[in-house]
C-alpha positions in Angstrom: 7.5 106.3 275.8 7.2 104.3 272.8 4.3 101.1 273.5 4.2 99.5 269.5 7.2 97.2 268.6 8.3 98.5 265.2 11.1 97.0 264.7 12.0 93.1 263.9 10.7 90.9 266.6 9.8 87.8 265.5 12.9 84.9 265.4 12.9 83.4 262.4 10.0 86.1 260.8 11.3 84.9 257.1 9.7 81.6 258.2 6.7 82.7 259.9 5.9 85.3 256.6 6.1 81.6 254.5 3.3 80.0 256.9 0.9 82.7 256.7 2.0 82.7 252.9 0.7 79.2 253.1 -2.6 79.3 255.9 -4.0 81.2 251.9 -3.2 78.6 249.9 -6.5 77.4 248.1 -8.4 80.3 249.9 -10.8 82.6 247.6 -11.0 85.9 248.1 -13.4 86.1 250.7 -12.5 83.2 252.0 -8.6 85.1 252.9 -9.9 88.1 254.2 -12.1 86.3 256.3 -9.1 84.3 257.3 -7.2 88.0 257.5 -9.2 89.8 260.1 -10.1 86.1 262.0 -6.3 86.7 262.5 -5.9 90.1 263.3 -8.6 89.5 266.3 -7.4 86.8 268.1 -3.7 88.7 267.8 -5.5 91.5 269.1 -7.1 90.0 271.8 -3.7 87.8 272.6 -2.4 91.5 273.1 -5.1 92.9 275.2 -3.4 96.5 275.4 -6.7 98.6 274.3 -3.7 101.5 273.3 -0.8 99.0 271.6 -3.7 98.4 269.3 -4.4 102.2 268.7 -0.8 102.9 267.9 -1.0 99.8 266.0 -4.2 100.9 264.2 -2.6 104.6 263.5 0.8 103.0 262.5 -1.3 100.8 259.6 -2.9 103.6 258.0 -2.1 105.0 255.2 -0.5 108.0 255.3 -2.1 111.2 253.4 0.7 112.5 250.5 
């Protein structure tokens, strides 16, 4: 059973990406990192499934070469 959706699943993904980049406009590197951290926590709370969150962490980590 796959618990993590890794195929495109966002309507207007390009539009969302543009909005995400625009949210960082005018922010310092520290402010941008803080925005990313808050967004991750908000989305993690929205998902609410610990197994899915663990799978997402595993998928996002760089793989050894």
